C-alpha positions in Angstrom: 17.5 -7.6 64.3 17.8 -6.5 60.7 20.3 -8.1 58.3 23.7 -6.5 58.4 24.6 -4.5 55.3 27.8 -5.9 53.8 30.5 -4.1 51.8 29.5 -5.7 48.5 25.9 -4.5 48.9 27.2 -0.9 49.1 30.0 -1.3 46.6 27.8 -2.5 43.8 25.6 0.6 44.1 28.4 3.1 43.8 28.5 4.8 40.4 30.5 7.6 38.9 28.8 10.9 38.1 30.7 14.1 37.3 33.9 12.3 38.4 32.6 11.6 41.8 31.6 8.3 43.5 27.9 8.5 44.4 24.9 6.4 45.2 21.4 6.9 43.7 18.6 8.0 46.0 16.7 4.8 45.3 19.7 2.7 46.2 20.3 4.7 49.4 16.6 4.1 50.3 17.0 0.4 49.6 20.1 0.2 51.8 18.3 2.0 54.6 15.1 -0.1 54.2 12.8 2.9 53.5 11.0 4.3 50.5 12.9 6.7 48.2 10.4 9.4 48.9 11.3 9.2 52.6 15.0 9.9 51.7 14.1 12.8 49.5 11.7 14.2 52.2 14.5 14.1 54.7 16.6 16.2 52.3 13.7 18.6 51.6 13.0 19.0 55.3 16.7 19.8 56.1 18.0 21.9 53.2 20.7 23.5 55.4 22.3 20.1 55.9 22.7 19.5 52.2 24.7 22.3 50.6 26.1 22.1 47.1 28.3 19.1 46.6 26.3 16.9 49.0 23.6 15.9 46.5 23.6 16.1 42.8 20.5 16.3 40.7 21.0 14.2 37.6 20.4 15.7 34.2 18.3 13.8 31.7 21.4 12.8 29.8 23.2 11.6 32.9 20.2 9.5 33.9 19.9 7.9 30.5 23.6 7.2 30.5 23.4 5.5 34.0 20.4 3.5 33.0 22.2 2.2 29.9 25.2 1.1 32.0 23.4 -0.5 34.9 20.7 -3.0 34.2 18.0 -3.1 36.9 14.3 -3.1 36.6 13.6 -1.1 39.8 14.5 2.2 38.1 12.0 1.9 35.3 9.1 4.0 36.5 10.6 7.2 37.8 8.5 10.3 37.2 11.3 12.8 38.0 15.0 12.7 37.6 16.7 11.1 40.6 19.3 12.6 42.9 22.6 11.0 43.8 24.3 11.3 47.1 28.0 12.1 47.4 30.0 10.7 50.3 29.4 14.0 52.2 25.7 13.8 51.5 25.5 10.3 52.9 27.2 11.4 56.1 24.8 14.2 56.5 21.8 11.9 55.8 23.1 9.7 58.6 22.5 12.6 61.0 18.8 12.7 60.1 17.9 9.0 59.9 17.9 7.6 63.4 16.7 3.9 63.3 19.0 1.1 64.2 19.0 0.0 60.6 20.0 3.5 59.5 22.9 3.5 62.0 24.1 0.1 60.9 23.8 1.0 57.2 25.6 4.3 57.7 28.5 2.5 59.3 28.7 0.1 56.4 28.6 3.0 53.9 31.3 5.0 55.8 33.5 1.9 56.0 33.0 1.2 52.3 34.0 4.7 51.1 37.0 4.7 53.5 38.3 1.3 52.3 37.8 2.3 48.7 39.9 5.5 49.3 42.6 3.4 51.1 42.8 0.8 48.4 42.9 3.5 45.7 45.8 5.2 47.5 47.6 1.9 47.8 47.1 1.0 44.1 48.3 4.5 43.1 51.4 4.1 45.2 52.1 0.7 43.6 52.0 2.4 40.2 54.2 5.2 41.3 57.0 3.1 42.9 59.7 1.3 40.9 61.3 -0.4 44.0 60.3 -4.1 43.9 60.4 -4.6 47.7 58.1 -1.7 48.2 55.8 -2.9 45.5 55.6 -6.3 47.2 54.8 -4.6 50.5 52.1 -2.5 48.9 50.6 -5.5 47.0 50.4 -7.3 50.4 48.7 -4.2 51.9 46.2 -4.1 49.1 45.4 -7.8 49.6 44.9 -7.2 53.3 42.6 -4.3 52.6 40.5 -6.4 50.2 40.4 -9.2 52.8 39.3 -6.7 55.4 36.6 -5.3 53.0 35.2 -8.8 52.2 35.6 -10.2 55.7 33.9 -13.5 56.1 32.8 -13.4 52.4 36.3 -14.3 51.3 36.6 -18.0 50.7 39.8 -19.4 49.2 39.2 -22.6 47.3 41.7 -25.1 45.9 44.9 -23.1 45.5 43.8 -19.6 44.6 40.8 -17.3 44.3 40.6 -14.2 42.1 38.7 -11.2 43.3 37.6 -8.5 40.9 36.1 -5.3 42.2 34.8 -2.5 40.1 35.0 0.8 42.0 33.2 3.0 39.4 36.3 4.9 38.5 38.8 2.0 38.6 38.8 -1.8 38.4 41.0 -3.8 40.7 41.8 -7.5 40.4 43.6 -9.4 43.1 44.5 -13.1 43.4 44.6 -14.8 46.8 46.8 -17.9 46.9 46.3 -20.5 49.6 49.4 -21.2 51.7 50.3 -24.9 52.1 
């Protein structure tokens, strides 16, 4: 059985392009355990499944900007500009890729985007409310979402653990205090 893809493996690959959360084609390929050219072949062979807004072809400037923000050596030798997949594009890609690894990866990606949206809504609601009891309830909900996202990866040590997650468009920091 292949290794289970965890939230953090997906989350760290989400970047912002044109005010959308997306994942690079090479990162999608890595998550699915295939070569990037296989991902792009799947798109080329099924153009009707990828209308505008499902995949974004990066401009030279966008690509240079992304490379300057994210340090990784695996992107160094690209001959053509990469594509990025929006959430809708990733869902559609899931209908094409059929291996057990693809199914498991798709579930992890879908769950990641859903949890990010839920957390973003909760954080926005915290900012919008002035009622302290409601803010406390929302903070507790955000902590539960983060715990749900991280699952078994959340280890509380000593008396508290801080978690900082960067969601491309927002950064969220949450402290978990151990109950005694």
